[in-house]
C-alpha positions in Angstrom: 0.0 0.0 0.0 1.5 3.3 -1.1 2.4 5.9 1.5 2.2 9.7 0.9 5.1 12.1 1.4 4.7 15.9 1.4 7.6 17.5 -0.5 7.9 21.2 -0.6 9.2 23.5 -3.3 9.8 27.3 -3.1 6.2 28.3 -4.0 4.4 25.0 -4.3 3.6 22.0 -2.2 3.9 18.8 -4.2 2.7 15.4 -3.1 4.7 12.4 -4.1 4.2 8.7 -3.8 6.5 6.1 -2.1 6.5 2.6 -3.4 8.0 -0.1 -1.1 10.2 -2.6 -3.1 11.9 -5.8 -1.9 15.7 -6.1 -2.4 15.9 -9.8 -2.7 19.7 -10.0 -2.8 20.3 -8.2 0.6 17.0 -9.2 2.1 16.0 -5.6 3.0 13.0 -3.4 2.4 13.9 -0.5 0.2 11.7 2.5 -0.2 11.9 4.2 -3.5 10.4 7.7 -3.7 9.0 8.8 -7.1 6.8 11.6 -8.1 3.1 10.7 -8.6 1.7 10.9 -12.1 -0.9 13.3 -11.0 0.6 15.8 -8.6 -1.7 18.1 -6.7 -0.1 21.5 -6.5 -1.2 24.1 -3.9 -0.1 27.7 -4.0 1.6 28.9 -0.8 1.8 32.5 0.2 5.5 33.1 0.8 5.4 36.8 1.3 6.8 38.2 4.5 4.6 39.8 7.2 5.0 43.6 7.8 6.4 42.7 11.2 9.3 40.7 9.7 10.0 43.5 7.2 10.1 46.1 9.9 12.7 44.2 12.0 16.3 45.2 11.3 19.2 42.7 11.5 21.4 43.1 14.6 24.4 45.3 13.7 26.4 43.6 16.6 25.8 40.1 15.2 26.4 41.2 11.6 29.8 42.7 12.5 30.7 39.7 14.6 29.8 37.3 11.9 31.8 39.3 9.3 34.8 39.4 11.6 34.5 35.6 12.2 34.4 35.1 8.4 37.5 37.1 8.0 39.2 35.1 10.7 38.3 31.9 9.0 39.7 33.2 5.8 43.0 33.8 7.6 42.7 37.6 8.2 44.0 38.3 11.8 41.0 40.3 13.0 40.6 41.2 16.6 37.0 41.0 17.7 36.0 43.6 20.3 32.4 43.5 19.1 31.4 40.4 21.0 29.5 40.7 24.2 30.9 37.4 25.5 33.6 36.8 28.1 36.7 34.9 27.2 36.4 32.9 30.4 34.9 29.4 30.4 31.8 28.7 32.4 33.1 27.8 35.9 33.6 24.1 36.4 31.1 23.7 39.2 28.4 25.1 37.0 29.4 22.9 34.1 29.3 19.8 36.3 25.8 20.7 37.5 24.6 20.9 33.9 26.3 17.5 33.1 24.8 15.9 36.2 21.4 17.2 35.2 21.6 15.3 32.0 22.9 12.1 33.6 20.2 12.2 36.3 17.4 12.7 33.7 16.5 16.3 34.3 15.9 16.7 30.6 12.1 17.2 30.5 9.8 20.2 30.5 9.9 22.3 33.6 7.2 24.6 35.0 6.7 27.6 32.7 7.9 30.0 35.4 10.9 27.9 36.1 11.8 25.2 38.6 11.0 25.9 42.3 14.6 25.2 43.1 15.9 27.9 40.9 13.2 30.4 41.8 14.0 30.0 45.5 17.7 30.4 44.8 17.0 33.7 43.0 14.8 35.0 45.8 17.4 34.1 48.3 19.9 36.1 46.3 17.7 39.1 46.0 16.9 39.1 49.7 20.6 40.0 50.2 19.8 43.5 48.8 17.9 46.1 50.8 16.1 47.0 47.6 16.5 46.8 43.9 15.5 49.4 41.3 16.7 48.2 37.9 15.2 49.5 34.7 13.4 46.6 33.1 13.6 46.0 29.4 12.4 42.4 29.3 9.9 41.7 26.6 7.4 40.1 28.9 7.4 43.0 31.3 6.9 45.5 28.5 4.0 43.6 27.1 2.5 42.9 30.5 2.6 46.5 31.8 3.7 48.8 27.9 4.7 51.3 31.0 8.0 52.4 32.8 8.9 50.2 35.7 11.1 50.9 38.7 9.9 48.0 40.9 11.3 45.0 39.0 14.6 43.3 38.5 15.8 41.8 35.3 19.1 39.8 35.4 20.8 36.8 33.8 23.7 34.4 34.1 25.4 35.2 30.8 27.9 37.9 31.8 28.6 37.3 35.5 29.0 33.6 35.2 30.3 33.3 31.6 27.2 31.4 30.6 26.2 33.0 27.4 25.4 29.7 25.6 23.2 28.5 28.5 20.6 31.1 27.5 19.2 31.7 31.0 17.9 34.8 32.7 15.2 35.9 35.2 12.8 38.6 36.1 11.6 39.3 39.7 9.1 41.7 41.1 5.6 41.9 42.7 3.5 38.8 42.4 0.7 40.2 40.3 2.9 41.3 37.4 5.2 38.3 37.6 2.0 36.2 37.1 1.2 38.4 34.0 4.7 37.8 32.7 4.4 34.1 33.2 1.1 34.1 31.2 2.8 35.8 28.3 5.8 33.5 28.5 3.5 30.5 28.3 2.5 31.6 24.8 5.8 33.0 23.8 8.8 30.8 24.5 7.5 28.6 27.4 9.9 27.4 30.0 13.7 27.7 30.1 16.0 24.7 29.5 15.8 22.2 32.4 19.6 21.7 32.2 20.4 25.4 32.2 18.2 25.9 35.3 20.2 23.2 37.2 23.3 25.0 36.2 21.8 28.3 37.3 21.1 26.9 40.8 24.8 25.9 41.0 25.9 29.4 39.8 23.8 31.1 42.5 25.3 28.6 45.0 28.9 29.8 44.4 28.6 32.4 47.2 27.9 36.1 47.6 28.5 37.9 44.3 29.6 34.6 42.7 32.3 33.8 45.2 36.0 33.5 44.4 35.4 32.3 40.8 33.5 35.4 39.8 35.8 37.6 41.8 38.7 36.4 39.7 36.9 37.4 36.5 35.9 40.8 37.9 39.5 41.5 38.8 40.6 40.7 35.3 37.9 42.9 33.8 38.8 45.8 36.0 42.4 45.5 34.9 41.4 45.5 31.3 39.0 48.4 31.8 41.7 50.5 33.5 44.1 49.8 30.7 41.7 50.9 28.0 40.7 54.0 29.9 44.4 55.0 30.2 45.1 54.1 26.6 42.2 56.0 25.1 42.8 59.1 27.2 46.0 59.3 25.3 44.2 59.8 22.0 43.2 63.3 21.1 39.5 64.1 20.6 37.9 61.2 22.4 35.3 61.5 25.2 34.4 58.7 27.6 33.0 57.9 31.0 34.3 55.2 33.2 32.1 52.0 32.9 30.8 50.7 36.2 29.5 47.3 35.0 29.7 44.6 32.4 32.7 44.8 30.0 31.9 47.6 27.6 33.2 51.0 26.9 31.1 53.6 24.9 33.5 56.2 23.6 32.6 59.4 21.7 34.6 59.4 18.4 32.6 62.1 16.7 35.5 64.5 16.5 36.8 62.2 13.7 33.7 62.5 11.6 33.9 64.5 8.4 37.5 63.6 7.7 38.6 61.9 4.5 41.1 59.1 4.2 42.7 58.3 0.9 41.6 55.0 -0.4 38.6 54.8 1.9 36.5 58.0 1.7 34.9 60.2 4.2 34.3 59.1 7.8 30.6 60.2 8.0 29.4 58.5 11.2 29.9 55.6 13.6 29.1 53.0 10.9 31.7 54.2 8.5 34.3 54.7 11.3 33.8 51.0 12.3 34.1 49.9 8.7 37.3 51.9 8.5 38.8 50.5 11.7 37.9 46.9 10.5 39.4 47.5 7.1 42.5 49.4 8.1 43.1 48.3 11.7 41.6 44.8 11.6 39.7 45.5 14.8 35.9 44.8 14.9 33.9 47.3 16.9 30.2 48.1 17.1 28.9 51.5 15.9 27.0 53.5 18.5 24.1 53.9 16.0 23.1 50.4 17.0 22.4 51.7 20.5 20.9 55.1 19.6 24.0 57.3 19.8 25.8 57.7 16.5 28.6 59.8 18.1 30.0 56.7 19.9 31.5 53.4 19.3 31.1 50.4 21.6 34.2 48.5 22.6 34.1 45.2 24.4 36.9 44.3 26.7 36.0 40.7 27.1 39.3 39.6 25.4 42.6 39.0 27.2 44.8 42.0 28.2 47.5 41.0 25.6 44.8 41.0 22.9 43.5 44.4 24.0 47.0 45.8 23.9 47.4 44.7 20.3 44.0 46.1 19.4 44.8 49.5 20.9 48.0 49.7 18.9 46.1 48.9 15.7 43.4 51.5 16.5 45.9 54.2 17.3 47.8 53.5 14.0 44.6 53.5 12.0 43.6 56.9 13.5 46.8 58.6 12.5 45.6 59.5 8.9 42.3 60.9 10.5 44.2 63.0 13.0 46.3 64.6 10.3 43.4 65.0 7.8 41.5 68.3 7.5 37.7 68.2 7.8 36.0 68.0 4.4 
């Protein structure tokens, strides 16, 4: 008895028949797929929705992907565009994730997260007298389309070097957390069961992440201080000292309007980042991606030795701009 397969083309759905045959020499059933004599074709609307057309690609990801492609082609690009630490996830957290798999914690969890993780998060937050973080989480925006000062949004990616675990949390008054959970149930549903076990281990490392995170913080502070000192030596730059994460947002606008032979005019943060990638082999992110075209974002998530090389390249690439007259 013939089975039916659905094979899809770009703009049509075509049904094909499968006929089972017997391979007598090897004693196996072989399924041969061939197109039916009378195909039924159905037109499919493949046009994009207005919402998809309105969404712009992430500039950060686009630059990072381009830099990665150059690296794979043998071009020695330094990527200071990534928002990802060069540290590995702490071993205790990794082990918790591996144990979760071994012990069978691989099924769906409650939509709002496991009780174990939620209790660990609440225990952490009780260590603060109060928290007033600006919330930008999608569920909060949709649940409330208003400004909040009574919620906390956080994650594990930066502090615990867990970017690939894709885990975060939102905390606040019961009534709007319930609203967020309702939206999440129809949006992405629950987080990974394995990542949640790892998250519990992360929160169990001690206050502020314990010694493991303290080591990372010390390294990031050293890198930040080096970059502040280095960029202060460059004329025309404006910056403020970052207090968290591992980013610097530096005003390079004094270099706009200058022309470089073989490249053209530096018009904005986008063209300056293209120039620094082309001439300096350093990948940075234009401030236009974050609403401030006068600035460029620099990630200091790479090692200190890598940052030293990157600064040397940036300074060298800026020399023609420093000497150039405004157009």
